[in-house]
NUNUGU-92192 format. One record per residue (C-alpha): residue number from 1; residue in three letters; chain; x, y, z. Coordinates in nm, 3 decimals. Each point is the difference from the previous one (the first is absolute). Layout:
<pts>
<pt i="NUM" aa="ALA" ch="A" u="X" v="Y" w="Z"/>
...
</pts>
This chain:
<pts>
<pt i="1" aa="MET" ch="A" u="0.000" v="0.000" w="0.000"/>
<pt i="2" aa="CYS" ch="A" u="0.296" v="0.232" w="0.013"/>
<pt i="3" aa="SER" ch="A" u="-0.077" v="0.150" w="-0.342"/>
<pt i="4" aa="GLY" ch="A" u="-0.178" v="0.295" w="-0.146"/>
<pt i="5" aa="TYR" ch="A" u="0.333" v="0.183" w="-0.008"/>
<pt i="6" aa="ALA" ch="A" u="0.289" v="0.000" w="-0.242"/>
<pt i="7" aa="PRO" ch="A" u="0.203" v="-0.315" w="0.076"/>
<pt i="8" aa="ARG" ch="A" u="0.374" v="-0.001" w="0.004"/>
<pt i="9" aa="ALA" ch="A" u="0.186" v="-0.172" w="-0.280"/>
<pt i="10" aa="GLY" ch="A" u="0.029" v="-0.372" w="0.047"/>
<pt i="11" aa="GLY" ch="A" u="-0.336" v="-0.032" w="0.179"/>
<pt i="12" aa="SER" ch="A" u="-0.183" v="-0.331" w="-0.032"/>
<pt i="13" aa="ALA" ch="A" u="-0.365" v="-0.083" w="-0.055"/>
<pt i="14" aa="VAL" ch="A" u="0.038" v="-0.305" w="0.222"/>
<pt i="15" aa="ARG" ch="A" u="-0.214" v="0.019" w="0.315"/>
<pt i="16" aa="GLN" ch="A" u="0.172" v="0.172" w="0.287"/>
<pt i="17" aa="GLU" ch="A" u="0.224" v="-0.227" w="0.199"/>
<pt i="18" aa="LYS" ch="A" u="-0.191" v="0.056" w="0.325"/>
<pt i="19" aa="TYR" ch="A" u="-0.316" v="-0.157" w="-0.143"/>
<pt i="20" aa="ARG" ch="A" u="0.193" v="-0.320" w="-0.072"/>
<pt i="21" aa="ASP" ch="A" u="0.186" v="-0.005" w="0.333"/>
<pt i="22" aa="ALA" ch="A" u="-0.040" v="-0.331" w="0.185"/>
<pt i="23" aa="ASN" ch="A" u="0.079" v="0.157" w="0.338"/>
<pt i="24" aa="PRO" ch="A" u="-0.309" v="-0.057" w="0.222"/>
<pt i="25" aa="ALA" ch="A" u="0.031" v="0.343" w="0.162"/>
<pt i="26" aa="VAL" ch="A" u="0.014" v="0.177" w="-0.335"/>
<pt i="27" aa="ARG" ch="A" u="-0.294" v="-0.202" w="-0.131"/>
<pt i="28" aa="PHE" ch="A" u="-0.197" v="0.082" w="0.315"/>
<pt i="29" aa="VAL" ch="A" u="0.044" v="0.378" w="-0.017"/>
<pt i="30" aa="ILE" ch="A" u="-0.072" v="0.008" w="-0.373"/>
<pt i="31" aa="GLY" ch="A" u="-0.310" v="-0.214" w="0.046"/>
<pt i="32" aa="ARG" ch="A" u="-0.121" v="0.226" w="0.282"/>
<pt i="33" aa="PHE" ch="A" u="0.059" v="0.308" w="-0.216"/>
<pt i="34" aa="PHE" ch="A" u="-0.223" v="-0.132" w="-0.276"/>
<pt i="35" aa="GLU" ch="A" u="-0.265" v="-0.113" w="0.249"/>
<pt i="36" aa="ARG" ch="A" u="-0.019" v="0.356" w="0.130"/>
<pt i="37" aa="ILE" ch="A" u="-0.027" v="0.135" w="-0.354"/>
<pt i="38" aa="ARG" ch="A" u="-0.281" v="-0.251" w="-0.060"/>
<pt i="39" aa="ALA" ch="A" u="-0.178" v="0.120" w="0.315"/>
<pt i="40" aa="VAL" ch="A" u="0.032" v="0.366" w="-0.101"/>
<pt i="41" aa="MET" ch="A" u="-0.138" v="-0.071" w="-0.346"/>
<pt i="42" aa="GLY" ch="A" u="-0.291" v="-0.189" w="0.156"/>
<pt i="43" aa="GLU" ch="A" u="-0.089" v="0.312" w="0.197"/>
<pt i="44" aa="VAL" ch="A" u="0.024" v="0.220" w="-0.307"/>
<pt i="45" aa="ASP" ch="A" u="-0.237" v="-0.231" w="-0.192"/>
<pt i="46" aa="ALA" ch="A" u="0.129" v="0.116" w="-0.337"/>
<pt i="47" aa="HIS" ch="A" u="-0.132" v="-0.140" w="-0.326"/>
<pt i="48" aa="SER" ch="A" u="0.275" v="0.148" w="-0.217"/>
<pt i="49" aa="VAL" ch="A" u="0.365" v="0.021" w="0.102"/>
<pt i="50" aa="LEU" ch="A" u="0.318" v="0.137" w="-0.152"/>
<pt i="51" aa="ASP" ch="A" u="0.315" v="-0.180" w="0.114"/>
<pt i="52" aa="ALA" ch="A" u="0.247" v="0.279" w="-0.072"/>
<pt i="53" aa="GLY" ch="A" u="0.362" v="-0.113" w="-0.013"/>
<pt i="54" aa="CYS" ch="A" u="-0.113" v="-0.362" w="0.002"/>
<pt i="55" aa="GLY" ch="A" u="0.342" v="-0.149" w="-0.070"/>
<pt i="56" aa="GLU" ch="A" u="-0.031" v="-0.371" w="-0.071"/>
<pt i="57" aa="GLY" ch="A" u="-0.351" v="-0.004" w="0.147"/>
<pt i="58" aa="GLU" ch="A" u="0.029" v="-0.134" w="0.352"/>
<pt i="59" aa="LEU" ch="A" u="-0.354" v="0.118" w="0.077"/>
<pt i="60" aa="GLN" ch="A" u="-0.130" v="-0.207" w="-0.291"/>
<pt i="61" aa="ARG" ch="A" u="0.220" v="-0.301" w="0.071"/>
<pt i="62" aa="ARG" ch="A" u="-0.130" v="-0.012" w="0.357"/>
<pt i="63" aa="SER" ch="A" u="-0.362" v="0.081" w="-0.096"/>
<pt i="64" aa="VAL" ch="A" u="0.001" v="0.287" w="0.251"/>
<pt i="65" aa="LEU" ch="A" u="-0.276" v="0.195" w="-0.174"/>
<pt i="66" aa="GLY" ch="A" u="-0.247" v="-0.289" w="-0.004"/>
<pt i="67" aa="THR" ch="A" u="-0.261" v="-0.074" w="-0.263"/>
<pt i="68" aa="GLY" ch="A" u="-0.247" v="0.229" w="-0.171"/>
<pt i="69" aa="ILE" ch="A" u="0.241" v="0.293" w="-0.018"/>
<pt i="70" aa="THR" ch="A" u="0.106" v="0.163" w="-0.325"/>
<pt i="71" aa="SER" ch="A" u="0.371" v="0.071" w="0.029"/>
<pt i="72" aa="VAL" ch="A" u="0.251" v="0.178" w="-0.219"/>
<pt i="73" aa="CYS" ch="A" u="0.373" v="-0.047" w="0.052"/>
<pt i="74" aa="LEU" ch="A" u="0.243" v="0.277" w="-0.088"/>
<pt i="75" aa="ASP" ch="A" u="0.377" v="-0.010" w="0.006"/>
<pt i="76" aa="LEU" ch="A" u="0.284" v="0.184" w="-0.169"/>
<pt i="77" aa="ARG" ch="A" u="0.180" v="-0.323" w="-0.085"/>
<pt i="78" aa="LEU" ch="A" u="-0.136" v="-0.193" w="-0.296"/>
<pt i="79" aa="GLU" ch="A" u="0.197" v="-0.306" w="0.112"/>
<pt i="80" aa="SER" ch="A" u="-0.189" v="-0.006" w="0.330"/>
<pt i="81" aa="LEU" ch="A" u="-0.336" v="0.022" w="-0.175"/>
<pt i="82" aa="THR" ch="A" u="0.095" v="-0.282" w="-0.235"/>
<pt i="83" aa="ASP" ch="A" u="0.102" v="-0.214" w="0.296"/>
<pt i="84" aa="LEU" ch="A" u="-0.331" v="0.077" w="0.172"/>
<pt i="85" aa="ARG" ch="A" u="-0.203" v="-0.085" w="-0.309"/>
<pt i="86" aa="ASN" ch="A" u="0.178" v="-0.333" w="-0.040"/>
<pt i="87" aa="ALA" ch="A" u="-0.047" v="-0.093" w="0.366"/>
<pt i="88" aa="THR" ch="A" u="-0.364" v="0.105" w="0.058"/>
<pt i="89" aa="ASN" ch="A" u="-0.333" v="0.058" w="-0.173"/>
<pt i="90" aa="GLN" ch="A" u="0.048" v="0.377" w="0.027"/>
<pt i="91" aa="ARG" ch="A" u="-0.042" v="0.157" w="-0.342"/>
<pt i="92" aa="SER" ch="A" u="-0.065" v="0.369" w="0.072"/>
<pt i="93" aa="LEU" ch="A" u="0.363" v="0.112" w="-0.009"/>
<pt i="94" aa="ILE" ch="A" u="0.124" v="0.353" w="-0.061"/>
<pt i="95" aa="CYS" ch="A" u="0.360" v="0.109" w="-0.042"/>
<pt i="96" aa="GLY" ch="A" u="0.029" v="0.341" w="0.161"/>
<pt i="97" aa="SER" ch="A" u="0.122" v="0.209" w="0.291"/>
<pt i="98" aa="VAL" ch="A" u="-0.172" v="0.070" w="0.332"/>
<pt i="99" aa="GLN" ch="A" u="0.107" v="0.361" w="-0.050"/>
<pt i="100" aa="ALA" ch="A" u="-0.203" v="0.043" w="-0.321"/>
<pt i="101" aa="LEU" ch="A" u="-0.293" v="-0.242" w="0.005"/>
<pt i="102" aa="PRO" ch="A" u="-0.179" v="-0.049" w="-0.334"/>
<pt i="103" aa="PHE" ch="A" u="-0.348" v="0.003" w="0.158"/>
<pt i="104" aa="ALA" ch="A" u="-0.276" v="0.253" w="0.050"/>
<pt i="105" aa="SER" ch="A" u="-0.062" v="0.139" w="0.348"/>
<pt i="106" aa="SER" ch="A" u="-0.199" v="-0.228" w="0.236"/>
<pt i="107" aa="SER" ch="A" u="0.041" v="-0.299" w="-0.232"/>
<pt i="108" aa="PHE" ch="A" u="0.026" v="-0.262" w="0.281"/>
<pt i="109" aa="ASP" ch="A" u="-0.172" v="-0.065" w="0.331"/>
<pt i="110" aa="ALA" ch="A" u="0.341" v="-0.061" w="0.156"/>
<pt i="111" aa="VAL" ch="A" u="0.364" v="0.043" w="-0.097"/>
<pt i="112" aa="ILE" ch="A" u="0.270" v="-0.218" w="0.157"/>
<pt i="113" aa="CYS" ch="A" u="0.366" v="0.099" w="-0.014"/>
<pt i="114" aa="LEU" ch="A" u="0.227" v="-0.227" w="0.201"/>
<pt i="115" aa="GLU" ch="A" u="0.376" v="0.037" w="0.051"/>
<pt i="116" aa="VAL" ch="A" u="0.035" v="0.273" w="-0.262"/>
<pt i="117" aa="LEU" ch="A" u="0.016" v="0.341" w="0.169"/>
<pt i="118" aa="GLU" ch="A" u="0.336" v="-0.068" w="0.165"/>
<pt i="119" aa="HIS" ch="A" u="0.154" v="-0.020" w="-0.349"/>
<pt i="120" aa="LEU" ch="A" u="-0.120" v="0.341" w="-0.118"/>
<pt i="121" aa="GLU" ch="A" u="0.169" v="0.338" w="0.005"/>
<pt i="122" aa="ASP" ch="A" u="-0.343" v="0.167" w="0.008"/>
<pt i="123" aa="PRO" ch="A" u="-0.228" v="-0.229" w="0.203"/>
<pt i="124" aa="ALA" ch="A" u="-0.244" v="0.282" w="0.079"/>
<pt i="125" aa="GLY" ch="A" u="-0.064" v="0.058" w="-0.370"/>
<pt i="126" aa="ALA" ch="A" u="-0.060" v="-0.372" w="-0.047"/>
<pt i="127" aa="VAL" ch="A" u="-0.247" v="-0.011" w="0.290"/>
<pt i="128" aa="ARG" ch="A" u="-0.196" v="0.291" w="-0.150"/>
<pt i="129" aa="GLU" ch="A" u="-0.014" v="-0.182" w="-0.333"/>
<pt i="130" aa="LEU" ch="A" u="-0.110" v="-0.327" w="0.163"/>
<pt i="131" aa="ALA" ch="A" u="-0.268" v="0.183" w="0.199"/>
<pt i="132" aa="ARG" ch="A" u="-0.125" v="0.167" w="-0.316"/>
<pt i="133" aa="VAL" ch="A" u="-0.117" v="-0.329" w="-0.152"/>
<pt i="134" aa="ALA" ch="A" u="-0.149" v="-0.145" w="0.322"/>
<pt i="135" aa="ARG" ch="A" u="-0.364" v="0.040" w="0.108"/>
<pt i="136" aa="ARG" ch="A" u="-0.015" v="-0.168" w="0.343"/>
<pt i="137" aa="ALA" ch="A" u="0.343" v="-0.086" w="0.133"/>
<pt i="138" aa="LEU" ch="A" u="0.372" v="0.017" w="-0.057"/>
<pt i="139" aa="VAL" ch="A" u="0.198" v="-0.285" w="0.159"/>
<pt i="140" aa="LEU" ch="A" u="0.375" v="0.047" w="0.028"/>
<pt i="141" aa="SER" ch="A" u="0.289" v="-0.182" w="0.163"/>
<pt i="142" aa="VAL" ch="A" u="0.360" v="0.088" w="0.073"/>
<pt i="143" aa="PRO" ch="A" u="0.282" v="-0.162" w="0.202"/>
<pt i="144" aa="TYR" ch="A" u="-0.018" v="0.072" w="0.374"/>
<pt i="145" aa="GLU" ch="A" u="0.340" v="0.146" w="0.078"/>
<pt i="146" aa="PRO" ch="A" u="0.242" v="-0.061" w="0.157"/>
<pt i="147" aa="TYR" ch="A" u="-0.142" v="-0.351" w="0.050"/>
<pt i="148" aa="PHE" ch="A" u="-0.007" v="-0.085" w="-0.370"/>
<pt i="149" aa="ARG" ch="A" u="0.373" v="0.069" w="-0.026"/>
<pt i="150" aa="LEU" ch="A" u="0.070" v="-0.186" w="0.324"/>
<pt i="151" aa="GLY" ch="A" u="-0.184" v="-0.301" w="-0.138"/>
<pt i="152" aa="ASN" ch="A" u="0.218" v="0.008" w="-0.310"/>
<pt i="153" aa="LEU" ch="A" u="0.312" v="0.012" w="0.217"/>
<pt i="154" aa="VAL" ch="A" u="-0.119" v="-0.301" w="0.200"/>
<pt i="155" aa="ARG" ch="A" u="-0.055" v="-0.187" w="-0.328"/>
<pt i="156" aa="GLY" ch="A" u="0.346" v="0.106" w="-0.123"/>
<pt i="157" aa="LYS" ch="A" u="-0.145" v="0.214" w="-0.280"/>
<pt i="158" aa="HIS" ch="A" u="0.136" v="0.334" w="-0.128"/>
<pt i="159" aa="LEU" ch="A" u="0.274" v="0.007" w="0.260"/>
<pt i="160" aa="ARG" ch="A" u="0.203" v="0.257" w="-0.193"/>
<pt i="161" aa="HIS" ch="A" u="-0.298" v="0.237" w="0.026"/>
<pt i="162" aa="PHE" ch="A" u="-0.068" v="-0.072" w="0.368"/>
<pt i="163" aa="GLY" ch="A" u="-0.309" v="-0.199" w="-0.092"/>
<pt i="164" aa="ASN" ch="A" u="-0.150" v="0.262" w="-0.230"/>
<pt i="165" aa="PHE" ch="A" u="-0.123" v="-0.127" w="-0.334"/>
<pt i="166" aa="PRO" ch="A" u="0.210" v="0.206" w="-0.246"/>
<pt i="167" aa="GLU" ch="A" u="-0.302" v="0.133" w="-0.191"/>
<pt i="168" aa="HIS" ch="A" u="-0.181" v="0.128" w="0.311"/>
<pt i="169" aa="VAL" ch="A" u="0.037" v="0.378" w="0.003"/>
<pt i="170" aa="GLN" ch="A" u="-0.279" v="0.076" w="0.250"/>
<pt i="171" aa="HIS" ch="A" u="-0.016" v="-0.131" w="0.358"/>
<pt i="172" aa="TRP" ch="A" u="-0.297" v="0.027" w="0.236"/>
<pt i="173" aa="ASN" ch="A" u="-0.115" v="-0.108" w="0.343"/>
<pt i="174" aa="PHE" ch="A" u="-0.357" v="0.032" w="0.135"/>
<pt i="175" aa="ALA" ch="A" u="0.036" v="0.366" w="0.098"/>
<pt i="176" aa="THR" ch="A" u="0.179" v="0.120" w="-0.311"/>
<pt i="177" aa="PHE" ch="A" u="-0.223" v="-0.197" w="-0.239"/>
<pt i="178" aa="ARG" ch="A" u="-0.314" v="0.143" w="0.162"/>
<pt i="179" aa="ALA" ch="A" u="0.148" v="0.350" w="-0.025"/>
<pt i="180" aa="PHE" ch="A" u="0.090" v="-0.056" w="-0.366"/>
<pt i="181" aa="LEU" ch="A" u="-0.347" v="-0.129" w="-0.091"/>
<pt i="182" aa="SER" ch="A" u="-0.173" v="0.274" w="0.201"/>
<pt i="183" aa="SER" ch="A" u="0.158" v="0.257" w="-0.226"/>
<pt i="184" aa="VAL" ch="A" u="-0.172" v="-0.162" w="-0.299"/>
<pt i="185" aa="LEU" ch="A" u="-0.307" v="-0.200" w="0.116"/>
<pt i="186" aa="SER" ch="A" u="-0.275" v="0.001" w="0.262"/>
<pt i="187" aa="GLU" ch="A" u="-0.144" v="-0.270" w="0.231"/>
<pt i="188" aa="ILE" ch="A" u="0.311" v="-0.213" w="0.029"/>
<pt i="189" aa="ARG" ch="A" u="0.001" v="-0.332" w="0.186"/>
<pt i="190" aa="LEU" ch="A" u="0.336" v="-0.170" w="0.055"/>
<pt i="191" aa="ILE" ch="A" u="0.027" v="-0.373" w="0.061"/>
<pt i="192" aa="GLU" ch="A" u="0.310" v="-0.178" w="0.130"/>
<pt i="193" aa="ALA" ch="A" u="0.105" v="-0.297" w="-0.210"/>
<pt i="194" aa="PHE" ch="A" u="0.357" v="-0.036" w="0.126"/>
<pt i="195" aa="PRO" ch="A" u="0.235" v="0.070" w="-0.173"/>
<pt i="196" aa="TRP" ch="A" u="-0.238" v="0.204" w="-0.215"/>
<pt i="197" aa="ILE" ch="A" u="-0.250" v="0.279" w="0.058"/>
<pt i="198" aa="ILE" ch="A" u="-0.337" v="-0.015" w="-0.176"/>
<pt i="199" aa="ALA" ch="A" u="-0.205" v="0.316" w="-0.050"/>
<pt i="200" aa="CYS" ch="A" u="-0.367" v="0.011" w="-0.093"/>
<pt i="201" aa="CYS" ch="A" u="-0.100" v="0.354" w="-0.102"/>
<pt i="202" aa="ARG" ch="A" u="-0.283" v="0.198" w="-0.155"/>
<pt i="203" aa="PRO" ch="A" u="0.093" v="0.100" w="-0.352"/>
<pt i="204" aa="ASP" ch="A" u="-0.090" v="0.368" w="0.050"/>
<pt i="205" aa="TYR" ch="A" u="0.339" v="0.166" w="-0.035"/>
<pt i="206" aa="ARG" ch="A" u="0.117" v="0.345" w="0.099"/>
</pts>
């Protein structure tokens, strides 16, 4: 899901390593994260959803959205969309950027954008664009710092960067993420999904 931004050279369309990790602790926290996303989407009761920055489609692979929902998947990487199409029944695939969505305003009941904002130089602009096309809810997630980096260090990942994934240029905790979103959105609810933060927000932006 870490897409919707310009990837560095040498990037791969293969599913992210963490989703294939056999470590029980890693599998547990990832499973819990998607269960909490599923619960949030159940509360939203959306009939149409944009998965913005879908990557290789972990939401679709895990059937997080459930049945009876019309979903569109958007990602900047054509390779990721091809991988998603080959692995699932998802056929509504759009190659594009979360910072310039090719949809009319209020096109979807809900917009989901998971593990994308931390990659962007202008995350506020992206949030405004995501909110523009949402009618009921905007669901976002970002790494919960510094715990995300500490988890990487424990796993022996990205040691040269002190646990920071090299393409993460934004870093938030609960307080700073709420402050960031409050400058753009209203009615923000934050949900802990260690080592991530989930936000469910009204799409009315400032």
